[in-house]
LOBADREN-106972 format. One record per residue: y, x negated, z of N, C-alpha, C in turn; residue in three letters. Coordinates in steps of 0.001 Angstrom, whole numbers, plus 500000, padded with zeros to 6 digits. Each point is the difference from the previous one (the first is absolute). Layout:
! residues N
n_py_n_px_n_pz_ca_py_ca_px_ca_pz_c_py_c_px_c_pz_residuo
Y_X_Z_Y_X_Z_Y_X_Z_ALA
...
***
This chain:
! residues 101
n_py_n_px_n_pz_ca_py_ca_px_ca_pz_c_py_c_px_c_pz_residuo
447550_052039_955068_500585_498551_500675_500468_499252_499154_MET
501356_499735_500190_500689_499259_498967_499473_498293_499944_ALA
499833_499390_498703_499416_498746_500488_501480_498949_499236_VAL
500043_499243_500987_501190_498747_499823_499469_498785_499490_THR
500798_499338_499489_499563_498337_500174_499179_499282_500709_GLY
500493_500551_501491_499478_499601_501346_498584_500383_500445_ASP
499555_501237_499746_498838_500674_500199_499178_499231_499128_GLU
498732_500245_500656_498647_499672_499498_499206_501592_499694_THR
499023_500097_498859_499412_500441_499686_498453_499869_499615_GLU
499120_500864_500115_498413_499810_499718_499716_500604_498927_THR
499497_499201_498835_500078_500682_498760_498557_500728_499859_GLY
499617_500369_498934_498818_500836_500002_498826_498866_500177_SER
500173_498699_499842_498985_499083_500321_499626_499385_501087_THR
501330_500669_500883_500318_499232_501476_500415_498878_500297_GLY
500689_499530_498705_500918_498533_500109_501122_500460_500445_GLU
501043_499062_500467_501290_500139_500472_500677_500031_498729_LEU
500978_501043_499843_500821_499566_498940_501501_500418_500287_THR
501298_499136_499526_501305_500437_500569_500546_499132_500725_GLY
499270_498577_500284_500567_499078_500808_500396_498611_499124_THR
500949_499605_499744_499910_498560_499449_499966_498929_500632_SER
499014_499105_499443_499956_498452_500529_500995_499191_499957_SER
500747_500071_499362_501172_499347_499705_501225_499963_501247_ILE
500342_498850_499709_500432_499745_501395_501881_500591_499431_HIS
500886_501258_500759_501070_499867_499177_501030_498553_499966_PRO
499837_499528_500536_500925_498840_499832_499701_499197_498731_LEU
498789_499755_499578_499245_499627_498827_500564_500975_498968_ALA
500209_501183_500090_500050_500979_499140_501746_499679_499287_VAL
500880_499970_501259_501232_499488_499816_500442_498933_499292_ALA
499313_498740_500461_500065_498738_498948_499683_500095_498714_GLN
498898_500803_499786_499347_500000_498800_500763_500966_498892_SER
500614_500966_500518_500882_501006_499557_501377_499361_499617_SER
500513_499380_500717_501104_499222_500295_499977_498720_498783_SER
498828_499351_499893_499787_498770_498806_499980_500872_498586_HIS
499353_501456_500343_500036_500348_498375_500937_500498_499520_SER
500808_500484_501021_501201_500261_499709_501180_499248_499375_HIS
499718_498634_500760_500865_498978_499488_499848_499899_498122_GLN
498783_499547_499566_499734_499884_498727_500792_500978_499132_LYS
499744_501664_500159_501043_500672_499344_501890_499749_499761_PRO
500262_499824_501225_501280_499665_500484_500557_498840_498734_PHE
498768_499018_500228_500641_498833_499180_499697_500432_498493_GLU
499442_500730_499401_499617_500524_498748_501455_500775_499515_ASP
500322_500626_500907_501198_501242_500024_500927_498960_499846_VAL
500225_498837_500964_501384_499248_499710_500000_499204_499100_THR
498733_499667_499695_499833_499151_498667_500387_500836_498740_GLN
499408_501232_499709_500430_500674_498966_501562_500583_500094_LYS
500243_499979_500912_501782_500256_500394_500698_499113_499278_ARG
499881_498197_500539_500674_499289_499550_499639_499591_498311_GLU
498619_500431_499710_499930_499851_498346_501317_501057_499381_GLN
499474_501214_500388_500964_501043_499499_501616_499717_499954_ARG
500349_499247_501465_501655_499668_500150_499933_498995_498944_LEU
499116_498872_499494_500474_499021_499155_499988_500366_498393_MET
498893_500860_499677_500185_501214_498629_501256_500237_499713_LYS
500429_500785_501273_501169_500998_499683_501318_499071_499974_ASN
499649_498974_500774_501384_498675_500000_500165_499591_498114_ARG
498700_499595_499561_500096_499401_498727_500281_501006_499018_GLU
499253_501528_500164_500695_500793_499017_501514_500147_500397_ALA
500236_500142_500845_501896_500291_500143_500295_498387_499241_ALA
499495_499171_500541_500835_498687_499390_499871_499807_498353_ARG
498920_501079_499423_500035_499909_498362_500929_501185_499374_GLU
500074_500730_501057_500506_500988_499533_501286_499916_499731_CYS
501063_499350_501254_501086_499271_499945_500300_499089_499103_ARG
499099_499262_499376_499899_498919_498708_500236_500661_498698_ARG
498991_501180_500018_500175_500833_498741_501244_500903_499974_LYS
500476_500307_501273_501454_500557_499981_501130_498952_499542_LYS
499672_499193_500396_501051_498886_499822_500071_499941_498425_LYS
498790_499570_499132_499824_499850_498785_500506_501086_498908_GLU
499703_501425_500511_500284_500746_499536_501559_500257_499857_TYR
500770_499871_501329_501604_500148_499936_500408_498922_499090_VAL
499444_498659_500175_500902_499016_499238_499220_500098_498294_LYS
499500_501067_499947_499453_500225_498471_501367_501211_499212_CYS
500165_500677_501223_501203_500867_499973_501197_499838_499672_LEU
500176_498651_500844_501384_499567_500089_500273_499230_498689_GLU
498899_499237_499542_500035_499234_498531_500173_501314_499080_ASN
499442_500840_500078_499951_501223_498706_501560_500688_500030_ARG
500572_500159_501349_501102_500438_500207_501097_499256_498908_VAL
499815_498768_500472_501195_498772_499511_499771_500011_498164_ALA
498857_500019_499778_499315_500109_498386_500891_501448_499557_VAL
499562_500999_500487_501201_501245_499544_501163_499941_500072_LEU
500737_499500_501210_501061_499627_500087_500667_499461_498783_GLU
499194_498585_499772_500627_499022_498803_499891_501091_498809_ASN
498887_500608_499508_499826_501047_498893_501069_500777_500000_GLN
500341_500776_501052_500791_500912_500464_501581_499701_499284_ASN
500023_498714_500703_501521_499218_499313_500222_499985_498669_LYS
498555_499330_499369_500066_499421_498797_500039_501340_499213_THR
499503_501036_500214_500135_501651_499010_501330_500302_500254_LEU
500735_499873_501043_501363_500592_500408_501230_498958_499060_ILE
499594_498855_500161_500590_499282_499062_499944_500488_498621_GLU
498794_500090_499270_499719_500106_498745_500547_501688_499668_GLU
500011_500707_500675_500609_501382_500007_501736_499832_499889_LEU
500276_499167_500638_501407_499843_499930_500732_499304_498593_ARG
499168_499025_499625_500200_499540_498717_499581_501009_499158_THR
499164_500629_499825_499519_500932_498922_501250_501044_500028_MET
500657_500590_501136_501026_500993_500076_501372_499149_499106_LYS
499911_498841_500426_501613_499079_499164_499824_500048_498698_GLU
498544_499716_499733_499651_499754_498428_500402_501474_499464_ILE
499635_501403_500369_499918_501140_499571_501361_500116_500125_TYR
500884_499930_501244_501275_500336_499643_500955_499378_498906_ARG
499588_498492_499901_500695_499771_499101_499739_500123_498218_HIS
498755_500566_500103_499680_500877_498539_500634_501310_499705_LYS
500064_500757_500878_500722_501198_500159_501531_499879_499947_VAL
500247_498896_500413_501629_500015_499916_500349_499422_498659_ASP
***
């Protein structure tokens, strides 16, 4: 004979087993309340994760902006240095050409 949750059995001691004395509505309310807490925890953890992610993204954008600014400054310095070297080369070529003539 198959036993389901609705049936009762007699154990070896003669006691009834397999029947719950808890009312089904009480179980539903209890489980509903117990599931509420983990849901709030999950929601809170998600919000914290999203806030940390936003802060990390903000920091990443700030660092990228700073990096690009440094690169732009370096480009400006190198362009000036390049102009100076080109002018110096032009001057040296003029001096050399006059000495050869």
